C-alpha positions in Angstrom: 21.1 19.7 19.6 22.6 23.0 18.5 22.9 21.8 14.9 19.3 20.7 15.0 18.2 24.1 16.2 20.2 25.8 13.4 18.4 23.7 10.9 15.0 24.3 12.4 15.2 28.1 13.0 15.6 29.1 9.3 12.6 27.0 8.5 10.5 28.8 11.2 11.7 32.2 10.0 10.8 31.3 6.4 7.4 30.2 7.5 6.9 33.3 9.5 7.9 35.5 6.6 5.4 33.7 4.4 2.7 34.4 7.0 3.7 38.1 7.3 3.6 38.6 3.5 0.3 36.8 3.4 -1.1 39.0 6.2 0.2 42.2 4.5 -1.4 41.2 1.2 -4.7 40.4 3.0 -4.7 43.7 4.9 -3.9 45.6 1.8 -6.7 43.8 0.0 -9.1 44.7 2.9 -8.1 48.4 2.7 -8.5 48.6 -1.0 -11.8 46.7 -0.6 -13.1 49.3 1.9 -12.8 52.2 -0.6 -14.6 50.2 -3.3 -17.2 48.7 -0.9 -19.5 51.7 -1.2 -20.2 51.1 -4.8 -20.5 47.4 -4.2 -23.0 48.0 -1.3 -24.9 50.5 -3.4 -25.1 47.9 -6.3 -26.3 45.3 -3.8 -28.9 47.7 -2.4 -30.1 48.4 -5.9 -30.5 44.8 -6.7 -32.3 44.1 -3.4 -34.5 47.1 -3.8 -35.5 46.0 -7.3 -36.3 42.5 -6.0 -38.4 44.0 -3.2 -40.1 46.4 -5.6 -41.1 43.5 -7.8 -42.5 41.7 -4.8 -44.5 44.8 -3.8 -45.6 45.2 -7.4 -46.9 41.6 -7.5 -48.6 42.0 -4.1 -50.5 45.2 -5.1 -51.2 43.8 -8.5 -52.7 40.8 -6.8 -55.2 43.1 -5.0 -56.0 45.0 -8.1 -56.6 41.8 -10.0 -58.8 40.7 -7.1 -60.8 43.9 -7.5 -61.2 43.3 -11.2 -62.3 39.8 -10.6 -64.9 41.1 -8.1 -66.1 43.6 -10.7 -66.5 41.0 -13.3 -68.2 38.6 -11.0 -70.7 41.3 -9.9 -71.3 42.2 -13.5 -72.2 38.5 -14.2 -74.6 38.6 -11.3 -76.1 41.9 -12.4 -76.5 40.5 -16.0 -78.3 37.4 -14.6 -80.6 39.6 -12.4 -80.7 42.6 -14.6 -84.5 43.0 -14.3 -84.7 42.4 -10.5 -83.0 45.4 -8.9 -83.7 44.1 -5.3 -81.4 41.1 -5.8 -78.5 43.4 -6.7 -78.5 44.7 -3.1 -77.9 41.3 -1.7 -75.2 40.6 -4.3 -73.2 43.7 -3.4 -73.6 43.1 0.3 -72.4 39.5 0.1 -69.4 40.3 -2.0 -68.3 43.2 0.3 -68.6 40.8 3.2 -66.5 38.2 1.5 -63.7 40.4 0.1 -61.9 42.2 2.9 -60.0 44.5 0.7 -63.1 46.0 -0.8 -64.3 49.3 0.9 -67.4 49.9 -1.3 -69.3 48.1 -4.1 -71.9 49.6 -6.4 -74.0 48.9 -9.5 -75.1 52.0 -11.3 -77.7 51.6 -14.0 -78.3 53.9 -17.0 -80.8 56.6 -16.3 -84.4 55.6 -16.0 -83.6 51.9 -16.6 -86.1 51.0 -13.8 -88.9 53.5 -14.2 -90.3 52.6 -10.8 -87.0 53.6 -9.2 -86.8 57.0 -10.8 -84.1 58.4 -13.1 -81.1 57.3 -10.9 -80.6 53.8 -9.5 -77.2 52.9 -7.9 -77.2 49.9 -5.5 -74.3 50.3 -3.1 -72.8 48.4 -0.2 -70.1 50.1 1.9 -67.9 48.8 4.7 -68.5 51.0 7.7 -66.3 48.9 10.0 -65.0 45.4 10.2 -68.3 44.1 11.3 -70.7 46.6 9.8 -71.8 46.9 6.1 -74.2 49.6 5.0 -76.4 48.8 1.9 -78.7 51.3 0.2 -79.6 53.1 -3.1 -77.5 56.2 -3.4 -78.3 57.4 -6.9 -80.0 60.8 -6.9 -79.9 64.2 -8.6 -77.5 65.3 -5.7 -75.4 62.2 -6.4 -75.4 62.2 -10.2 -73.1 59.2 -10.8 -73.5 59.6 -14.6 -71.1 62.6 -14.4 -68.5 60.6 -12.6 -65.4 59.5 -14.5 -65.6 55.8 -13.4 -69.2 55.6 -14.8 -68.5 57.3 -18.1 -65.4 55.1 -18.8 -67.3 52.0 -17.7 -69.8 52.7 -20.4 -67.1 53.1 -23.1 -64.6 50.4 -22.1 -64.9 46.7 -22.7 -62.4 45.9 -19.9 -61.8 47.0 -16.4 -60.9 50.6 -16.0 -59.2 52.2 -12.9 -60.0 55.8 -11.9 -57.8 58.5 -10.4 -58.0 58.9 -6.6 -61.1 60.7 -5.4 -63.1 61.3 -2.2 -66.1 58.9 -2.1 -68.5 61.1 -0.1 -71.6 59.0 -0.9 -70.2 55.5 -0.4 -67.3 54.6 1.9 -66.7 58.2 2.9 -62.9 57.9 2.2 -60.4 58.5 -0.5 -60.5 55.6 -3.0 -59.6 54.4 -6.5 -62.3 52.7 -8.4 -62.4 49.8 -10.8 -65.4 49.9 -13.2 -66.8 47.3 -15.6 -69.9 47.3 -17.8 -73.0 45.2 -17.4 -74.7 44.2 -20.6 -78.1 42.9 -21.7 -78.3 41.5 -25.2 -75.0 43.2 -26.0 -76.1 46.7 -24.8 -74.6 48.3 -21.7 -77.3 48.7 -19.1 -75.2 49.4 -15.9 -71.6 49.9 -14.6 -70.1 48.0 -11.7 -67.9 50.1 -9.5 -65.5 48.5 -7.0 -63.7 50.9 -4.5 -60.2 50.2 -3.1 -59.4 52.4 -0.1 -56.2 54.4 -0.2 -55.9 53.7 3.5 -55.9 50.0 2.7 -53.1 50.6 0.2 -51.2 52.7 2.7 -51.4 49.8 5.2 -50.4 47.4 2.5 -47.3 49.4 1.6 -46.3 49.5 5.3 -46.7 45.8 5.5 -44.5 45.3 2.4 -41.7 47.5 3.8 -38.5 45.5 4.2 -35.8 48.0 4.6 -35.9 49.8 7.9 -36.3 53.5 7.1 -37.4 52.9 3.4 -40.7 54.0 2.0 -43.2 53.1 -0.7 -45.2 55.5 -2.9 -47.8 54.8 -5.5 -48.8 57.2 -8.3 -51.6 56.9 -10.8 -51.1 56.8 -14.5 -51.6 60.6 -14.5 -49.1 61.2 -11.7 -51.6 61.6 -8.9 -50.4 60.2 -5.5 -52.3 57.2 -4.4 -49.8 56.4 -1.6 -47.7 59.5 -1.1 -44.1 59.7 0.1 -43.7 60.9 3.7 -42.4 64.3 4.7 -39.7 62.8 6.9 -37.4 62.2 3.9 -37.1 66.0 3.2 -33.5 67.0 3.3 -32.2 63.5 3.0 -30.2 61.9 0.2 -32.1 58.9 -1.1 -32.4 56.6 -4.1 -35.7 56.0 -5.9 -36.6 52.8 -7.8 -39.7 52.7 -9.9 -41.8 50.0 -11.6 -45.1 50.1 -13.5 -48.0 47.9 -12.5 -49.3 46.4 -15.7 -52.8 45.8 -14.6 -53.6 49.4 -13.7 -50.9 51.5 -15.3 -49.9 52.8 -11.8 -46.3 53.4 -10.8 -44.9 52.0 -7.6 -41.7 53.4 -6.1 -39.4 52.4 -3.3 -37.4 55.2 -1.6 -34.3 54.2 0.3 -32.3 56.9 2.1 -28.5 56.7 1.7 -27.9 56.3 5.4 -30.0 53.1 5.3 -28.0 51.8 2.4 -24.6 52.3 4.0 -25.5 51.6 7.7 -23.9 48.2 7.7 -20.8 49.1 5.6 -18.3 47.5 8.0 -20.2 44.3 8.4 -20.7 44.0 4.6 -17.1 44.9 4.0 -16.0 42.0 6.2 -18.4 39.6 4.5 -17.1 40.7 1.1 -13.5 40.2 2.2 -14.3 36.7 3.5 -16.3 35.9 0.4 -13.3 37.1 -1.7 -11.0 34.7 0.0 -13.6 31.9 -0.3 -14.2 32.8 -3.9 -10.5 32.8 -4.7 -10.2 29.3 -3.2 -13.3 28.2 -5.0 -12.0 29.7 -8.2 -8.8 27.8 -7.9 -10.8 24.6 -7.2 -13.1 25.2 -10.2 -10.2 26.0 -12.6 -8.4 22.9 -11.5 -11.4 20.6 -12.0 -12.5 22.4 -15.1 -9.1 21.8 -16.6 -9.4 18.1 -15.7 -12.9 18.0 -17.2 -11.8 19.6 -20.4 -9.0 17.1 -20.7 -11.4 14.3 -20.2 -13.8 15.8 -22.6 -11.2 15.9 -25.4 -10.3 12.3 -24.6 -13.9 11.3 -24.9 -14.4 13.3 -28.1 -11.4 11.6 -29.7 -12.6 8.3 -28.5 -16.1 8.9 -29.9 -14.6 9.9 -33.3 -12.6 6.8 -33.3 -15.6 4.7 -32.5 -17.7 6.4 -35.2 -15.0 5.8 -37.7 -14.7 2.2 -36.8 -18.5 1.8 -36.9 -18.6 3.3 -40.4 -16.0 0.8 -41.5 -18.0 -2.0 -39.9 -21.1 -0.7 -41.7 -19.3 -0.8 -45.1 -18.0 -4.3 -44.4 -21.4 -5.5 -43.3 -23.2 -4.0 -46.3 -20.5 -5.6 -48.6 -21.5 -9.0 -47.2 -25.1 -8.6 -48.4 -26.2 -8.8 -52.1 -25.7 -5.6 -53.9 -25.8 -6.6 -57.6 -29.3 -6.3 -59.1 -30.6 -7.9 -61.2 -28.6 -10.7 -59.5 -28.5 -13.5 -62.1 -28.1 -12.3 -65.7 -28.0 -16.0 -66.9 -31.5 -16.6 -65.4 -33.9 -14.4 -67.2 -36.8 -16.2 -65.6 -35.9 -14.7 -62.2 -36.1 -11.1 -61.0 -35.1 -10.0 -57.5 -34.3 -6.9 -55.5 -33.5 -6.2 -51.8 -32.6 -3.4 -49.4 -31.3 -3.2 -45.8 -31.8 0.0 -43.8 -30.1 -0.3 -40.3 -31.5 1.8 -37.4 -27.9 2.4 -36.2 -24.5 2.4 -37.8 -24.7 -1.4 -38.0 -27.6 -3.7 -37.7 -28.8 -7.2 -37.2 -31.0 -7.7 -40.4 -29.8 -9.8 -43.3 -31.0 -11.3 -46.6 -29.1 -13.5 -49.0 -29.6 -15.8 -52.0 -27.6 -18.1 -54.3 -28.3 -20.5 -57.2 -27.1 -24.1 -57.2 -28.3 -26.9 -59.5 -31.0 -24.6 -60.9 -32.4 -23.9 -57.5 -32.7 -20.5 -55.8 -31.6 -20.7 -52.2 -32.8 -17.6 -50.3 -33.3 -16.3 -46.8 -34.1 -13.3 -44.6 -33.4 -12.9 -41.0 -33.5 -10.6 -38.0 -31.1 -10.9 -35.0 -32.4 -9.9 -31.6 -31.1 -6.6 -30.4 -29.3 -3.9 -32.3 -25.9 -2.4 -32.8 -22.5 -4.2 -32.9 -23.5 -7.4 -31.1 -26.4 -8.0 -33.5 -24.1 -7.2 -36.5 -21.6 -9.9 -35.4 -24.3 -12.5 -35.0 -25.7 -11.4 -38.4 -22.3 -12.0 -40.0 -22.1 -15.5 -38.5 -25.6 -16.3 -39.6 -25.0 -15.2 -43.2 -21.8 -17.3 -43.3 -23.6 -20.4 -42.0 -26.3 -19.9 -44.6 -23.8 -19.8 -47.4 -21.9 -22.7 -46.0 -24.9 -25.1 -45.6 -26.7 -24.1 -48.8 -23.6 -25.2 -50.8 -24.4 -28.9 -50.2 -27.8 -29.2 -48.5 -31.1 -28.9 -50.5 -33.7 -29.2 -47.7 -34.7 -25.9 -46.1 -35.5 -27.7 -42.8 -32.1 -29.3 -42.7 -30.4 -26.0 -43.5 -32.3 -24.3 -40.6 -31.6 -27.1 -38.2 -27.9 -27.0 -39.0 -27.8 -23.2 -38.5 -29.8 -23.5 -35.3 -27.4 -26.1 -33.8 -24.4 -23.8 -34.6 -26.0 -20.7 -33.1 -27.3 -22.4 -30.0 -24.0 -23.8 -29.0 -21.7 -22.8 -26.2 -20.6 -19.6 -28.0 -24.1 -18.0 -27.5 -23.4 -16.6 -24.0 -25.5 -13.5 -24.6 -28.6 -15.7 -25.4 -29.2 -13.9 -28.7 -31.5 -15.5 -31.2 -32.4 -15.0 -34.9 -35.7 -15.1 -36.6 -35.3 -16.5 -40.1 -37.1 -17.6 -43.2 -35.3 -20.0 -45.5 -36.6 -21.1 -48.9 -35.6 -23.1 -51.9 -37.2 -22.4 -55.3 -37.0 -24.9 -58.2 -36.4 -22.7 -61.2 -37.7 -25.4 -63.5 -41.1 -26.0 -62.0 -41.7 -23.1 -59.6 -42.1 -25.4 -56.6 -40.9 -23.8 -53.4 -40.0 -25.5 -50.2 -39.5 -23.4 -47.1 -38.9 -23.4 -43.4 -39.8 -20.6 -41.1 -37.9 -20.0 -37.8 -40.1 -17.6 -35.9 -40.0 -14.9 -38.7 -42.7 -12.8 -40.2 -44.7 -14.7 -42.8 -43.8 -13.5 -46.4 -46.4 -12.0 -48.7 -47.3 -13.8 -52.0 -48.1 -11.5 -54.8 -50.2 -13.1 -57.6 -52.1 -11.5 -60.4 -53.7 -8.5 -58.7 -53.8 -10.2 -55.3 -51.6 -10.4 -52.2 -51.8 -12.8 -49.3 -49.7 -14.0 -46.4 -47.9 -17.3 -46.8 -49.0 -20.0 -44.4 -46.1 -20.5 -42.0 -45.9 -23.0 -39.1 -44.8 -21.7 -35.8 -41.1 -22.8 -35.3 -38.7 -21.4 -32.7 -36.2 -18.8 -33.8 -32.6 -19.9 -34.3 -30.3 -20.1 -31.2 -32.9 -20.9 -28.5 -33.0 -24.8 -28.5 -30.3 -26.7 -30.3 -32.3 -29.9 -30.7 -35.6 -28.3 -31.9 -37.1 -30.2 -34.9 -38.0 -27.7 -37.7 -40.9 -28.5 -40.1 -40.7 -27.9 -43.8 -43.6 -26.6 -46.0 -44.2 -26.3 -49.7 -45.9 -23.9 -52.0 -46.3 -23.6 -55.8 -45.3 -20.3 -57.6 -47.0 -19.8 -60.9 -45.5 -17.8 -63.7 -45.5 -14.1 -62.7 -45.9 -14.7 -59.0 -43.6 -12.9 -56.6 -42.6 -13.5 -53.0 -42.0 -10.4 -50.7 -40.0 -11.0 -47.5 -39.5 -8.5 -44.8 -38.4 -8.0 -41.2 -40.5 -6.6 -38.3 -38.8 -3.2 -38.9 -41.5 -2.8 -41.6 -44.7 -3.7 -39.7 -43.4 -2.2 -36.4 -42.3 1.1 -37.8 -43.7 3.9 -35.5 -44.8 7.4 -36.3 -44.6 10.3 -33.8 -47.9 9.1 -32.2 -46.3 5.7 -31.6 -48.8 4.0 -34.0 -47.5 0.9 -35.8 -47.4 0.6 -39.6 -48.8 -2.9 -39.3 -49.6 -5.7 -41.7 -52.9 -4.1 -42.8 -51.1 -1.0 -44.1 -48.5 -3.2 -45.7 -51.2 -5.2 -47.6 -53.0 -2.0 -48.4 -49.8 -0.6 -50.0 -49.6 -3.7 -52.2 -53.2 -3.3 -53.3 -52.5 0.3 -54.5 -49.6 -0.8 -56.8 -49.2 -3.1 -59.8 -48.4 -6.5 -58.4 -46.6 -7.2 -61.7 -44.3 -4.2 -61.2 -40.5 -4.8 -61.4 -39.0 -6.0 -58.1 -37.1 -2.7 -57.6 -40.3 -0.7 -58.0 -42.1 -2.8 -55.4 -39.3 -2.2 -52.8 -39.2 1.5 -53.6 -43.0 1.9 -53.3 -43.1 0.1 -50.0 -40.2 2.1 -48.7 -41.9 5.4 -49.6 -45.1 4.2 -47.9 -43.2 3.5 -44.7 -41.4 6.9 -44.8 -44.7 8.8 -45.4 -46.3 7.0 -42.4 -43.3 7.5 -40.0 -42.8 11.2 -40.9 -40.2 12.8 -38.7 -40.1 10.0 -36.1 -36.8 8.4 -35.5 -36.3 4.9 -36.9 -36.5 2.4 -34.0 -35.6 -0.9 -35.7 -33.6 -2.2 -38.7 -35.7 -2.5 -41.8 -35.0 -5.2 -44.5 -37.1 -6.0 -47.6 -36.4 -8.6 -50.3 -38.6 -9.7 -53.3 -38.1 -12.1 -56.1 -40.5 -12.9 -59.0 -40.7 -16.2 -60.9 -41.1 -14.9 -64.5 -41.4 -18.0 -66.7 -40.2 -21.5 -67.4 -39.6 -21.2 -71.2 -36.0 -20.2 -70.9 -35.1 -23.7 -69.6 -34.8 -26.4 -72.3 -37.4 -29.1 -71.6 -35.2 -32.0 -72.7 -32.2 -30.9 -70.6 -31.6 -33.5 -68.0 -28.6 -31.7 -66.4 -29.0 -27.9 -66.7 -25.9 -25.8 -65.8 -25.7 -24.7 -62.2 -24.8 -21.2 -61.3 -22.6 -20.2 -58.3 -21.5 -16.8 -57.2 -19.2 -15.2 -54.7 -18.9 -11.5 -53.8 -15.6 -10.3 -52.1 -14.2 -7.0 -51.1 -10.9 -5.8 -52.6 -9.1 -7.2 -49.6 -6.3 -9.8 -50.1 -7.2 -11.2 -46.7 -10.4 -12.6 -48.3 -8.5 -15.0 -50.6 -9.1 -18.0 -48.3 -12.8 -17.5 -48.9 -12.2 -18.1 -52.6 -10.7 -21.6 -51.9 -13.7 -22.6 -49.8 -16.0 -21.5 -52.5 -14.2 -23.5 -55.2 -14.4 -26.5 -53.0 -18.2 -26.2 -52.9 -18.2 -26.5 -56.8 -17.2 -30.2 -56.4 -14.8 -30.2 -59.4 -12.9 -33.3 -60.3 -10.2 -33.8 -57.6 -7.3 -33.6 -60.1 -8.5 -30.1 -61.3 -9.4 -28.6 -58.0 -5.9 -27.5 -57.1 -5.0 -26.1 -60.5 -8.3 -24.2 -60.9 -7.9 -22.8 -57.4 -4.4 -21.6 -58.3 -5.6 -19.9 -61.5 -8.5 -18.2 -59.9 -6.4 -17.0 -57.0 -3.9 -15.4 -59.4 -6.7 -13.7 -61.4 -8.7 -12.5 -58.3 -5.5 -11.3 -56.5 -4.5 -9.3 -59.6 -7.9 -7.5 -59.4 -7.6 -6.8 -55.7 -4.1 -5.4 -56.0 -4.4 -3.3 -59.1 -8.1 -2.6 -60.1 -8.9 -0.1 -57.4 -6.8 3.0 -56.2 -4.9 2.6 -53.0 -7.2 2.8 -50.0 -10.3 2.7 -52.2 -13.1 0.3 -51.6 -14.6 -2.0 -54.2 -15.9 -5.5 -54.8 -14.9 -8.5 -56.9 -17.7 -10.8 -58.2 -16.7 -14.3 -59.1 -19.3 -16.5 -60.9 -19.2 -20.1 -62.0 -21.6 -21.8 -64.5 -21.0 -25.5 -64.2 -22.2 -28.0 -66.8 -21.3 -31.7 -67.3 -18.6 -30.8 -69.9 -17.1 -27.6 -68.7 -17.1 -24.9 -66.0 -17.1 -21.2 -67.0 -15.7 -18.7 -64.5 -16.5 -14.9 -64.8 -14.5 -12.4 -62.7 -15.9 -8.9 -62.9 -15.1 -5.6 -61.1 -15.8 -1.9 -61.3 -12.1 -0.8 -61.1 -10.1 1.0 -63.7 -9.8 -0.6 -67.1 -7.1 -3.3 -67.3 -6.8 -6.1 -69.8 -4.5 -8.8 -68.4 -4.6 -10.8 -71.7 -2.9 -7.9 -73.5 0.3 -8.5 -71.5 3.1 -10.1 -73.6 4.1 -13.7 -72.9 7.1 -13.8 -70.5 10.3 -15.4 -71.7 10.6 -18.2 -69.3 13.9 -19.3 -70.8 15.6 -16.3 -69.1 17.0 -16.6 -65.6 15.2 -15.1 -62.7 17.7 -12.2 -62.6 17.3 -11.4 -66.3 13.5 -11.8 -66.5 11.5 -8.6 -65.7 9.1 -8.5 -62.8 5.4 -9.5 -63.5 3.6 -11.4 -66.3 3.9 -14.9 -64.7 0.4 -14.7 -63.2 -1.5 -14.4 -66.4 0.9 -16.9 -68.0 -0.1 -19.4 -65.3 -3.8 -18.7 -65.9 -3.4 -19.3 -69.6 -1.6 -22.6 -69.0 -4.3 -23.9 -66.6 -7.4 -22.7 -68.4 -8.6 -23.8 -71.8 -9.9 -20.3 -72.7 -9.1 -16.8 -71.4 -11.1 -13.8 -72.6 -11.3 -10.2 -71.4 -13.8 -7.5 -72.3 -14.9 -4.1 -70.9 -18.7 -4.0 -70.5 -20.8 -1.4 -68.7 -17.8 0.2 -67.1 -16.7 -3.2 -65.7 -13.7 -5.4 -66.3 -15.0 -8.9 -67.2 -12.5 -11.8 -67.4 -13.9 -15.1 -68.7 -12.1 -18.3 -67.9 -13.2 -21.7 -69.3 -12.1 -25.1 -68.1 -13.1 -28.3 -70.0 -14.2 -31.1 -67.8 -15.0 -34.1 -70.1 -11.4 -34.4 -71.4 -10.2 -34.7 -67.8 -12.5 -37.5 -66.8 
C-alpha cells in the first residue's frame, strides 16, 4: 500500500501544479484584460451606437419619406381638381386624418389664381387633437404665405424641399418643419403643397428610439438649426457623440452617450470577454486543426484532379487518333471527296464516324453513344472496332448493323447504354448506296442546288434488343451528289435562351452555301453557323459531322471486271498496336502461303517507324494502305516523322557470326527478301515506303 501511495502522490502533485500554473495564467490574463477592457468596451459602445444611429436614421427617414409621399399624393389630387378649390379642403382633411404623423397640410395657390377667392387662397387642415381636425382657408394679407420660405422654394424646386424649423402660428400652432412640393397645370406651377411635421412628434420619436439608458438623440437641420435639441442634463458630463446625415432631408442626427453609461457594466463585460477569450482560444485550436486537415485534403484533391485531367487528355488524344484524320482520305479514288470533324462536349465523348474502302465500295458510318464522358468514350471505341471488324468481310449494311447490335446488347452492357448509328455502303462504280439506320438522325442529301432529308426507316438503336431485325434501304447518288451525316449535337445545340438550332436552321444553312462546295468547306460553314447561333452558351452535347461527295465514274475503267480494292489502317506510334496490324492483314485474304511472310515484312517495317520516326515521348501516326489486285498487292506505309530512308542502309554481311556482325540492318534485309519491290520517297514532309508483292507467280 505504501509503495502504491508513493507512486500516486507525485502524480497528484504534478496535476495540482498544472492546475496552479493554469490558474495563475488565467488570473494574469484576467488582470491584463481589465486594463485593456475600457478600450474594448468603448469600441463596442461605438459599434453599437453606430448601429442604433443607423436604425434611428432609417426610422426618421421613413417618416420624412412618408411626408414626401403625402406631399406628392396631394399634389396629384390638386392637379386633378386644380379648378375646383372646394374639393381641395376635403382632400387635405382626409389625408391628415389618415396619416397620424402629419400635424398640418396645406395647398397654397399662386396669387389671384381663383379670382372669386381673392388674392390669397391656402386650403389648410390642421390636427388640433387626436380626434379633431380643423379645415379652413388661411391665406390672407396678414398671412402672406408667398413670403414664406417653403412656398418660394416649392415654386422653384422640382422635388420635395424641407424647410428650417419655424413656428406655424396659422396652422398647427406649433414648431414644425415643412415639406413642400409644386402643383402644376400644363407644366406651369399653380400651387405649392405644404406638409408639416411637428417637432414634438420628432421629439417623441427620438425618445421611443432611445436604446441606451441615459443616452440622447438630437437632430439638426442642414443649416445647423436644432430640430430635436440635446437636453441640458448632459452639461458637465463627459460624453461621446456619433453623427449621421439623413439623405432624404440633409438633416444630421446624433446620438449622445455619456461615459458613465458606456462603462457602467465594465465588470460584467470584462468577465464575458474573459470567458469569450477562453472559448475563442479553444475554438481557434479547433479551427486550426480542422483547417489544417481541410488544406491537406484540398491538396490531395487538387493533385487527384490534375492526375484525372492528365489522364483524360491522354484518353482524348487516343480517342481522336482512332477516328479518321487524313483528308482527302483516298488519294487513289479521285471520284470521292470526304471530310469529317468530331467536337466533344467534354474531354472525351461518345460520337464517332468512320469509313473504309473494300472491293471498290465505300463503307461508312456515324454514331452517337448515349451519355457523355468516359463511359460513352469506352462504348464508342468498342463500336468503332466492331464496325471495322464486320465491314472487313460483310457487304450488307443491315447485316453489319445486326452483328454490331448483337455484340453491344450482350451481357457486357450492364449500364444499358445504347448507340444510334447510320451505316452505309456506296458502290463507287455505279453510285448505288445501301444503308441501314439504327435510330440515328436522317442524313441530308445534297444535289444540284437542293438539299433534302434521306428517307430512313425507324429501327431501334444498337444495344437495346439483341434479336431486333434491321431493315436495309437503297438510294442512288448521281455524279456530284453529296451525303451529309451528323449527330444530334448539331440540331440540339442550344443558345443562351435555350432555343435549339434544329433541322430547319440546318437546311437553311445549306441553302445559303454552294451545294457543290468542297467537303471541307461544307463542314466549316455548318460549324460556323452553329457557333454563331450558340454564342457564349456552353456546349451541351458532342457534335460530329461527316460529308462525302460522289464526284464521277469516269476514273474507273468500264471494262475492268476486277478493280483493285483499297484498304487502310491508322495506328499510333505505339508498339503495343502491332497485333492490330496482323488482324488487318488477315482481312486482306492473301494466299495462305504468303500471309505469314507478308505479315513479318510489314511488322518489321511498321515497327521501325514506331521506334525511330518520332522523338521519344512524341505522338504520331502510322498509315498503312493496301491496294490489292488479282496479280499483286501494293503496301504503302507513310508517317510524318523525321526523314529516314531504310533502303539507304547497306546490306548486312550475313556470313559473319552474330558476335562479329554490327547491330541493326537485318529488318530491312528481311523486308527486301520477302517483297518483290521496296521503294522509299519523301513527299509532302512524309516518309513513304512502298512495298510490292506479286501474287500471280505464287498461285
